[in-house]
BAGUKE-136829 format. One record per atom (N, C-alpha, C): x, y, z; residue in three letters. Coordinates in steps of 0.02 Angstrom, whole numbers, plus 32768, in hexadecimal, padded with zeros to 4 digits. Layout:
N
XYZALA ...
# end
This chain:
209
1442D04999B2UNK 1435D01199DFUNK 13F6D0219A06UNK 13C8CFF29A08UNK 1389CFFA9A2CUNK 1382CFC49A61UNK 1375CFD99A9FUNK 135CCFAA9AD1UNK 1315CF979ABBUNK 12FBCF619AD6UNK 12B8CF4B9AC2UNK 1283CF5F9AF5UNK 1283CF3F9B2FUNK 124FCF4C9B61UNK 1253CF949B7AUNK 121BCFB89B74UNK 1219CFFD9B8AUNK 122ED02E9B54UNK 1248D0159B1DUNK 125DD0409AE5UNK 1231D0319AA8UNK 123CCFF79A8AUNK 1210CFE29A52UNK 11CECFC69A6CUNK 11CDCFB19AAAUNK 118FCF9A9AC9UNK 1181CFC39B08UNK 1143CFBF9B20UNK 1131CFE39B5DUNK 1137CFB79B9BUNK 113DCF759B91UNK 113ECF469BC9UNK 1174CF129BBFUNK 117CCEE99BF2UNK 11B1CEB59BF3UNK 119BCE799BCAUNK 11BFCE6A9B95UNK 11ACCE339B69UNK 11B5CDEF9B8AUNK 11EBCDE69BAFUNK 11F7CDA59BCFUNK 11C3CD979C05UNK 11AFCDCB9C29UNK 117BCDC39C5CUNK 113ACDAD9C3BUNK 112CCDC89C00UNK 10EFCDB59BDCUNK 10F1CD6C9BC7UNK 112CCD549BB1UNK 1133CD0E9B9DUNK 112BCCE09BD9UNK 114ACCF39C11UNK 1145CCCA9C4EUNK 10FCCCC89C65UNK 10DACD009C63UNK 1093CD029C77UNK 106ACCD39C4CUNK 1077CCD39C0BUNK 1053CCA79BDDUNK 105ECC5D9BEFUNK 109CCC4C9BFCUNK 10ACCC079C0DUNK 108BCBF29C4FUNK 108BCC1F9C80UNK 1070CC0E9CC1UNK 1024CC079CC0UNK 1004CC239C8EUNK 0FBCCC199C88UNK 0FABCBCF9C7CUNK 0FDACBAD9C5CUNK 0FD0CB659C4FUNK 0FF0CB399C84UNK 101ACB579CAFUNK 103ACB339CE6UNK 1032CB5B9D26UNK 0FF5CB689D3CUNK 0FEACB969D74UNK 100ACB809DB6UNK 1014CB409DBFUNK 1032CB289DFDUNK 107ACB419E05UNK 109ACB539DCDUNK 10DFCB6C9DD1UNK 10E1CBB59DE9UNK 10A8CBD69DE8UNK 10A5CC1C9DFCUNK 10BDCC249E44UNK 10AFCBF49E6EUNK 10C3CBF89EB4UNK 110FCBF99EBBUNK 1131CBD99E8DUNK 117BCBD99E8FUNK 1198CC179E6FUNK 1176CC319E3BUNK 1192CC699E15UNK 1186CCAC9E37UNK 114DCCB69E57UNK 113DCCF79E75UNK 1172CD0E9EA8UNK 1189CCE29ED6UNK 11BDCCF99F04UNK 11FDCD0E9EE1UNK 120CCCEE9EA9UNK 1249CCFF9E84UNK 1243CD459E65UNK 1208CD559E4BUNK 11FDCD989E30UNK 11FFCDCC9E68UNK 11E6CDBA9EA2UNK 11E8CDE89EDBUNK 1231CDF79EEDUNK 125BCDC49EEDUNK 12A2CDCE9EFBUNK 12C1CDFC9EC7UNK 12B2CDF09E87UNK 12CECE199E51UNK 12B8CE629E58UNK 127ACE6D9E6DUNK 1261CEB29E73UNK 1280CED79EADUNK 128ACEB59EE6UNK 12A4CED79F20UNK 12F1CED79F23UNK 1310CEB59EF3UNK 1359CEB09EF3UNK 1379CEF49EE9UNK 1356CF219EC6UNK 1370CF659EBCUNK 13B2CF659E97UNK 13E4CF829EB7UNK 1426CF889E97UNK 144DCF479E99UNK 1434CF149EBCUNK 1456CED39EBFUNK 1446CEAC9E7FUNK 1466CEBF9E49UNK 1453CEA59E07UNK 145FCE5A9E00UNK 1494CE419E1FUNK 14A2CDFA9E18UNK 146CCDD09E3BUNK 1454CDE89E74UNK 141DCDC59E96UNK 13DFCDC59E6BUNK 13CECDFE9E4DUNK 1394CE029E21UNK 139DCDD49DE5UNK 13D9CDD29DC9UNK 13E6CDA89D8EUNK 13DFCD5E9DA0UNK 13F6CD4A9DDBUNK 13EFCD049DF0UNK 13A6CCF29DF8UNK 137FCD1F9E16UNK 1338CD129E1EUNK 1315CD0A9DDBUNK 1327CD359DACUNK 1309CD329D69UNK 131CCCF19D45UNK 135BCCDD9D4CUNK 1370CC9F9D2CUNK 134ACC629D48UNK 1340CC629D89UNK 131CCC2A9DA8UNK 12D3CC2B9D94UNK 12B6CC679D8DUNK 1270CC6C9D77UNK 1268CC4F9D31UNK 1298CC5D9D05UNK 1296CC419CC1UNK 1299CBF59CC4UNK 12C4CBDB9CEEUNK 12CCCB929CF3UNK 128CCB709D0BUNK 126DCB8D9D3FUNK 1230CB709D5AUNK 11F7CB759D28UNK 11F1CBAE9D07UNK 11B9CBBA9CD9UNK 11B9CB8B9C9DUNK 11F4CB819C7FUNK 11F6CB5D9C40UNK 120FCB159C46UNK 1216CAFD9C84UNK 122ACAB79C8EUNK 11F8CA899C6DUNK 1212CA549C4DUNK 11E7CA239C2CUNK 11DFCA2E9BE1UNK 11F3CA699BC9UNK 11F1CA769B82UNK 1232CA629B60UNK 122ECA4C9B22UNK 1269CA439AF9UNK 1276CA849AD4UNK 12B0CA8A9AB5UNK 12C1CAC89A92UNK 1290CAD99A5AUNK 127BCAA99A30UNK 124BCABA99FBUNK 1208CAD39A17UNK 11F1CAB49A4EUNK 11B2CACA9A6CUNK 11B8CB109A88UNK 11F0CB1D9AAAUNK 11FACB609AC5UNK 11FECB939A8DUNK 1223CB849A59UNK 122BCBB39A22UNK 11E7CBC59A03UNK 11BDCB9299F8UNK 117BCB9E99DCUNK 1151CBCB9A09UNK 1154CBBD9A4AUNK 112FCBE59A7BUNK 1147CC2D9A7BUNK 1189CC369A7CUNK 11A6CC799A80UNK 1199CCA29A42UNK 11A2CC849A07UNK 1197CCA999C9UNK 114ECCBD99C2UNK 1121CC8F99D3UNK 10D9CC9E99CFUNK 10C7CCD799FEUNK 10E1CCD59A3BUNK 10D3CD0A9A6BUNK 10EFCD4D9A53UNK 112BCD4C9A37UNK 1148CD8A9A1DUNK 111DCDA999E7UNK 1104CD8199B9UNK 10D9CD9A9984UNK 1098CDB699A1UNK 107CCD9399D2UNK 103ECDAB99EFUNK 1047CDEB9A17UNK 107FCDF19A39UNK 108DCE2F9A5EUNK 1091CE6B9A30UNK 10AECE6199F5UNK 10B4CE9899C5UNK 1070CEB299AFUNK 103ECE8699B0UNK 0FFBCE9A999BUNK 0FCFCEB199D4UNK 0FE8CEAD9A11UNK 0FBFCEC19A4BUNK 0FBCCF0D9A4FUNK 0F81CF2A9A58UNK 0F7BCF739A5BUNK 0FA9CF929A8FUNK 0FCECFC49A7AUNK 0FF9CFEC9AA6UNK 1036CFC69AC1UNK 1042CF889AA9UNK 107DCF649AC3UNK 10BDCF7E9AA4UNK 10BCCF8D9A63UNK 10F7CFA89A43UNK 10EFCFF49A3DUNK 1128D0179A3EUNK 1128D05F9A34UNK 112FD06B99E9UNK 10F8D07E99C9UNK 10F8D0859981UNK 112BD0B89968UNK 1134D0EF998EUNK 1163D1229978UNK 11ABD109997AUNK 11BDD0E399AEUNK 1201D0C999B3UNK 120DD0919981UNK 11DAD0689975UNK 11E0D0349942UNK 11EBD05398FEUNK 11C7D08998EFUNK 11D0D0AA98AFUNK 1215D0CA98ABUNK 122DD0E798E2UNK 1270D10398E3UNK 12A4D0CD98D4UNK 1299D09298F0UNK 12C6D05A98E4UNK 12C5D046989AUNK 128AD044987DUNK 1284D0349835UNK 12A8D068980BUNK 129DD0A8981BUNK 12BCD0DE97F4UNK 1308D0DB97FAUNK 1321D0CE9836UNK 136AD0CA9840UNK 1389D0929818UNK 1362D05D980EUNK 137BD02297E9UNK 138CD03497A1UNK 136BD0689786UNK 1377D07B9740UNK 13BDD0959734UNK 13DBD0B39768UNK 141CD0D3975DUNK 1452D0BD978FUNK 1440D09597C1UNK 1470D08497F5UNK 146BD03B9808UNK 149ED023982AUNK 149CCFE19848UNK 1472CFE59887UNK 143FCFBE988CUNK 1410CFC198C5UNK 1415CF8098EDUNK 141DCF88992FUNK 1423CF4E995BUNK 13F0CF559993UNK 13CBCF2199A1UNK 13A2CF1D99DDUNK 13C9CEF49A10UNK 13D9CF139A48UNK 1400CEF29A7CUNK 13D6CEEF9ABCUNK 13C7CEB29AD2UNK 1395CEAA9B06UNK 13A4CE709B35UNK 1389CE759B71UNK 138ECE3E9BA1UNK 1358CE099B94UNK 1327CE199B6AUNK 12F3CDE99B5AUNK 1310CDB09B2FUNK 12E8CD7B9B27UNK 1301CD3E9B07UNK 12FCCD419ABBUNK 132CCD239A9BUNK 1335CD299A53UNK 12F8CD159A29UNK 12DCCCDA9A34UNK 12A4CCC39A0AUNK 1266CCEF9A15UNK 125ACD029A52UNK 1222CD2E9A62UNK 1228CD709A3CUNK 1264CD8D9A3EUNK 126FCDCD9A1DUNK 126CCDC699D2UNK 1286CD8F99B7UNK 1282CD84996FUNK 1239CD849957UNK 120DCD64997DUNK 11C6CD64996BUNK 11A9CDA9996BUNK 11B9CDD0999EUNK 119FCE1499A2UNK 11BACE41996AUNK 11FBCE3D995EUNK 1219CE67992AUNK 11FFCE5598E5UNK 11F5CE1598D8UNK 11D8CE009898UNK 1193CE1F988EUNK 116ACE1E98C2UNK 1127CE3A98BDUNK 1128CE8698B7UNK 115ECEA698CEUNK 1165CEEE98C8UNK 118ACF039889UNK 1195CED3985CUNK 11B9CEDF981DUNK 1200CEF7982AUNK 121FCED9985DUNK 1264CEEA986EUNK 1290CEAB9870UNK 127ECE79984AUNK 12A3CE3A984DUNK 12EACE409832UNK 12F8CE75980CUNK 133BCE7C97EEUNK 136CCE9F981CUNK 1355CEBA9854UNK 1385CEDB9881UNK 13ADCEA698A6UNK 13E8CEB898BCUNK 1412CE8A98E3UNK 13F7CE84992AUNK 13FDCE499946UNK 13E2CE3D9989UNK 1418CE2099B6UNK 1421CE3F99F0UNK 144ECE269A23UNK 1424CE1D9A62UNK 1416CDDF9A75UNK 13E4CDD19AA9UNK 13FCCD999AD7UNK 13D5CD8D9B0BUNK 13E1CD549B37UNK 13D0CD139B14UNK 13EECCDD9B2AUNK 13E2CC9C9B0AUNK 13D7CC669B3FUNK 13A7CC3B9B31UNK 1397CC029B5DUNK 13AACBC29B39UNK 13CACB949B5EUNK 13D7CB519B43UNK 13ADCB1F9B6AUNK 13A0CAE59B4AUNK 1378CAB19B69UNK 139FCA6F9B66UNK 13A9CA519BA0UNK 13CACA109BA5UNK 139AC9E29BCBUNK 1384C9AE9BA9UNK 1355C97E9BC7UNK 1318C9A29BE3UNK 12FEC9D19BBCUNK 12C2C9F79BCCUNK 12C9CA219C0BUNK 1306CA319C1BUNK 1314CA5F9C53UNK 1333CA9F9C35UNK 1312CAD99C3DUNK 132CCB169C1FUNK 1364CB359C4AUNK 1392CB559C28UNK 13C7CB799C4AUNK 13D5CBB99C24UNK 13DACBF09C48UNK 13E9CC2F9C28UNK 1433CC2F9C14UNK 143ECC229BD4UNK 1482CC1A9BBAUNK 14A7CC5C9BBBUNK 1485CC929BAAUNK 14A2CCD59BAAUNK 146DCD069BC0UNK 147ACD289BF8UNK 144BCD5B9C10UNK 1467CD9F9BFCUNK 144BCDBC9BCAUNK 1466CDF89BAAUNK 144FCE379BCEUNK 146ACE429C08UNK 1455CE7A9C32UNK 1492CE9E9C4EUNK 148CCEDF9C5AUNK 14C3CF059C77UNK 1501CF059C4CUNK 153ACEF89C6BUNK 157ACEF99C46UNK 157ECEC19C12UNK 1556CE8C9C1AUNK 1557CE579BE8UNK 1544CE719BA3UNK 1519CEA49BA0UNK 1508CEC19B5FUNK 1546CEDB9B3BUNK 1572CEFA9B61UNK 15B0CF139B42UNK 15D9CED99B26UNK 15E2CEA49B4DUNK 1608CE6B9B36UNK 15E8CE4C9AF8UNK 15A6CE459AF9UNK 1582CE269AC0UNK 1589CE509A81UNK 1582CE919A88UNK 1587CEBD9A4EUNK 15CDCEBC9A31UNK 15FFCEBD9A5BUNK 1644CEBB9A43UNK 1653CE799A21UNK 1639CE439A3DUNK 1643CE019A1EUNK 1623CDFE99D9UNK 15EECE2599CFUNK 15CCCE28998EUNK 15ECCE5A995EUNK 1622CE799974UNK 1646CEA89949UNK 1623CEEB9940UNK 15FCCEFF9971UNK 15D6CF3E996CUNK 15FECF76998DUNK 160CCFAC9969UNK 1634CFE49984UNK 1609D01099B2UNK 1605CFFC99F0UNK 15DAD01F9A21UNK 15ECD0699A25UNK 162CD0789A22UNK 1643D0BC9A2DUNK 162BD0EC99F6UNK 1611D0D299C0UNK 15F8D0FC9989UNK 15ABD0FD9987UNK 158BD0DB99B5UNK 1543D0CF99B0UNK 1519D0FE99DBUNK 14DBD10999C4UNK 14A7D12999EDUNK 147FD0F29A0EUNK 1474D0F89A4EUNK 1453D0C49A75UNK 1412D0DE9A93UNK 13DBD0BC9A84UNK 1399D0CD9AA0UNK 1388D09D9AD8UNK 137CD0B69B13UNK 136DD08C9B4DUNK 133FD0B09B7DUNK 1320D08A9BA9UNK 12F5D0A89BDDUNK 130ED09B9C23UNK 133CD06C9C2AUNK 134DD0519C6CUNK 1395D0609C81UNK 139DD0739CC0UNK 13E0D0809CDAUNK 140AD0419CDEUNK 13ECD0069CD7UNK 1414CFC99CD4UNK 1440CFC89C96UNK 142FCFF39C66UNK 1457CFF99C28UNK 148CD0309C2DUNK 1494D04D9C68UNK 14C4D0849C6FUNK 150BD0719C5AUNK 1524D0349C6AUNK 1567D0239C53UNK 156FD0289C07UNK 153CD0119BE2UNK 153FD0159B99UNK 1537D05D9B82UNK 150BD0839BA3UNK 1501D0C99B90UNK 1541D0F29B98UNK 156AD0E19BC9UNK 15A8D1059BD4UNK 15DBD0F89B9DUNK 15D4D0C09B7AUNK 1603D0AF9B44UNK 15EAD0CA9B01UNK 15A9D0CE9AF8UNK 158CD0E49AB8UNK 159DD12D9AAAUNK 159DD13E9A6AUNK 15ABD1839A56UNK 1575D1B39A6EUNK 1537D19C9A6EUNK 14FED1C79A7FUNK 14C7D19B9A9DUNK 14A5D1B59ACFUNK 146FD18F9AEEUNK 142ED1B89AECUNK 13F8D1969ADBUNK 13B5D1B39ADCUNK 138DD18B9B0FUNK 1373D1AD9B42UNK 134DD18C9B77UNK 1303D1909B66UNK 12E3D1579B63UNK 129DD1529B4CUNK 126ED1469B87UNK 1242D1769B94UNK 120FD16F9BC9UNK 122CD1519C09UNK 125FD1709C26UNK 127FD1529C61UNK 1254D15A9CA0UNK 125BD12B9CCEUNK 123FD1349D10UNK 1268D1669D37UNK 1250D17B9D71UNK 1273D1AF9D96UNK 12B9D19A9DACUNK 12C0D15D9DC3UNK 1302D1469DDAUNK 1333D1429DA0UNK 131CD1269D68UNK 1349D1219D2DUNK 135BD1669D13UNK 132BD1949D13UNK 1339D1D89CFCUNK 1370D1F89D26UNK 136AD1F29D68UNK 139DD2109D94UNK 13E1D1F29D88UNK 13E4D1B09D82UNK 1425D1909D79UNK 1444D1A19D36UNK 141BD1A19D01UNK 1435D1B29CBFUNK 144FD1FA9CBDUNK 1427D2299CD5UNK 143AD26F9CCFUNK 1475D2819CFDUNK 147ED25B9D33UNK 14B9D2659D5DUNK 14F8D2509D39UNK 14F3D21A9D13UNK 152DD1FF9CEFUNK 1535D21C9CA9UNK 14FCD22B9C89UNK 14FCD2439C43UNK 14CED2809C3DUNK 14E3D2B99C58UNK 14B7D2F49C56UNK 14A5D30B9C0FUNK 14CDD2F69BDEUNK 14C0D30A9B99UNK 148FD2DC9B75UNK 1479D2A79B96UNK 144DD2779B75UNK 140AD2979B62UNK 13F0D2839B28UNK 13AED29A9B12UNK 1378D2709B33UNK 133FD28E9B42UNK 1307D26A9B60UNK 12CBD26E9B33UNK 12ACD2349B26UNK 126BD2319B03UNK 1236D2229B37UNK 1208D2509B41UNK 11D3D2479B73UNK 1198D2229B54UNK 
# end
């Protein structure tokens, strides 16, 4: 199992998509920036951060229909894969190699169509994907499933994935609930706070610097 942002990529894929959209709708930036500030300072208040992120998605993509959003997201995912230093080539290759002998799952809080575009461009379209999903009703977007924190566990179990037998690659302590269930955890380029939290809970975890 591979997390996406910070593991297969060096940066936040959803933030990149939102930035792209706001370039064409700059007046919405005034509404979105305070929401991102709330998400950043929320710290351990994960539900507050999640609410801010959900509202940012709604403001950013309002006015699009589902086909328009899908085209935008897939195109951005493909372009991100080709951006210099955006993907971690070594981890992407590890993911490809693992696919030859194992069931490989990318489990991420990023959005499904965006990630599909990126994985396709990275020659990883055959791996299983468990991601967040957005629905559109009358051109109003709603985060149908926000695949973050403990939701990742629920989503993986619903997909019939035996977490307890899996190796999990992640960079973020927000994935600690899933890491505690997985058979083995590999921490990829963690920040100082995530490193401390992971090693306090999982001192046996492997670290990739």
